[in-house]
C-alpha positions as CSV (number, residue, x, y, z in Angstrom):
1,E,53.9,15.5,13.9
2,E,50.9,15.9,12.1
3,K,48.0,13.1,12.8
4,A,46.0,11.8,10.7
5,K,42.2,12.7,12.2
6,V,39.0,13.4,10.3
7,R,37.2,16.3,11.0
8,F,33.4,16.8,12.0
9,R,31.9,18.9,8.7
10,A,28.3,20.4,9.2
11,E,28.1,21.1,5.4
12,H,28.2,18.0,4.4
13,S,26.8,15.9,7.1
14,G,28.7,14.1,8.7
15,F,32.4,12.9,9.0
16,E,34.7,13.4,6.1
17,L,38.4,13.7,4.2
18,S,39.0,16.5,2.5
19,N,42.1,16.6,0.2
20,S,44.3,17.5,2.9
21,D,43.3,15.2,5.3
22,G,43.0,12.3,2.6
23,T,47.2,13.5,2.4
24,I,47.6,13.2,5.6
25,A,46.1,10.0,5.7
26,L,48.2,8.3,3.1
27,Q,51.1,9.6,4.1
28,H,50.9,7.8,7.7
29,W,49.6,4.9,5.7
30,N,52.2,2.5,7.2
31,K,51.2,3.2,11.0
32,I,47.1,3.0,9.9
33,C,48.3,-0.6,8.7
34,K,50.7,-1.1,11.2
35,A,47.6,-0.4,13.9
36,T,45.0,-1.8,11.8
37,T,46.3,-5.4,11.3
38,A,47.9,-4.8,15.2
39,V,44.7,-5.8,16.5
40,C,43.8,-9.0,14.2
41,D,44.2,-12.3,15.6
42,I,44.8,-14.6,12.8
43,D,46.2,-17.4,15.8
44,S,41.9,-17.2,16.5
45,D,40.9,-20.8,17.7
46,D,37.8,-19.1,15.4
47,E,38.6,-20.3,12.5
48,D,36.2,-17.4,10.9
49,E,37.8,-14.6,12.9
50,A,41.2,-15.9,12.0
51,R,40.4,-15.6,8.5
52,M,39.0,-12.5,8.9
53,A,41.8,-11.0,10.6
54,E,44.4,-12.9,7.5
55,A,42.3,-11.2,5.0
56,I,42.3,-7.7,6.4
57,Q,45.8,-8.1,6.7
58,N,46.5,-9.1,3.2
59,I,44.0,-6.1,2.1
60,M,46.2,-3.2,4.3
61,E,49.5,-5.0,2.8
62,E,48.5,-4.7,-0.7
63,S,46.1,-1.5,-0.4
64,K,50.0,0.1,0.8
65,K,51.3,-0.8,-2.7
66,V,48.5,2.1,-3.5
67,S,49.3,4.5,-0.7
68,R,52.4,5.3,-2.0
69,P,51.5,7.0,-5.5
70,L,48.5,8.2,-4.9
71,F,50.3,10.0,-1.8
72,W,52.8,11.8,-4.2
73,L,50.0,12.0,-6.8
74,S,47.6,13.9,-3.8
75,K,51.3,16.6,-3.0
76,F,51.9,16.9,-6.4
77,L,48.4,17.9,-7.7
78,K,48.5,20.2,-4.5
79,R,51.0,22.1,-5.7
80,Q,50.3,25.7,-6.5
81,D,53.6,25.9,-8.4
82,E,52.7,26.2,-12.5
83,K,52.7,22.7,-14.6
84,T,55.2,23.3,-17.5
85,A,55.3,20.4,-20.2
86,R,58.0,18.8,-19.0
87,I,57.3,19.1,-15.1
88,V,54.1,17.4,-16.3
89,Y,56.3,15.0,-18.6
90,T,59.2,14.3,-15.5
91,E,56.7,14.2,-12.7
92,F,53.5,13.8,-13.4
93,D,53.1,11.0,-15.5
94,P,55.8,8.9,-14.3
95,M,53.8,9.2,-10.5
96,M,50.3,8.9,-12.6
97,I,52.0,5.7,-15.0
98,A,52.9,4.1,-11.2
99,F,49.1,4.3,-9.2
100,S,47.4,3.4,-12.2
101,R,49.7,0.3,-12.9
102,A,48.7,-0.3,-8.5
103,W,45.6,0.5,-8.5
104,R,45.0,-2.0,-11.4
105,E,47.1,-4.9,-9.6
106,V,45.5,-4.4,-6.3
107,Y,41.9,-3.8,-6.6
108,K,41.6,-7.0,-9.2
109,T,42.9,-8.9,-6.4
110,F,40.1,-7.4,-3.8
111,A,37.0,-8.7,-5.9
112,E,37.9,-11.9,-7.8
113,E,34.5,-12.9,-8.7
114,E,34.3,-9.8,-10.7
115,D,35.9,-7.9,-13.0
116,S,37.5,-4.8,-10.8
117,R,39.9,-3.2,-12.6
118,D,37.7,-1.4,-14.0
119,V,38.4,2.5,-13.5
120,F,35.9,4.7,-12.0
121,L,35.0,7.9,-13.0
122,K,37.4,10.1,-11.4
123,L,40.3,7.8,-11.8
124,H,39.4,7.8,-15.6
125,H,39.1,11.9,-16.0
126,L,42.9,11.7,-13.7
127,E,44.2,9.4,-16.1
128,Y,42.8,11.5,-19.5
129,H,41.4,14.7,-19.1
130,V,43.4,16.7,-16.6
131,R,46.5,15.9,-17.8
132,K,45.6,17.8,-20.7
133,F,45.0,21.3,-18.9
134,M,48.4,21.2,-16.8
135,L,49.8,21.7,-20.8
């Protein structure tokens, strides 16, 4: 079984996930969520600690909605096979739609005081420009 681990990369001055490391982390995301929430003590006598533990558990649970479509999207983009129009329409488009919806659903809940549903530049490029290069 592959282990999700981050390797030290001197060329980037520290620890960083490569695409393959990120894909492995996404593949094991449920285990990562389980391990993260296992250390949270919702029943703590300290109200702040209990509130923080509950927030962490909620965030980890919500993140699963994004991790699955992002995992499949990552695997698709990493594949070396030719991307025909049929493959783009039948595989990429549904994955991209699922990921985009999940992103907007999940990340609007993380910062309710701000409109965090806006996309960042790389997501914008993925949604609107990468697809054109595959056709």
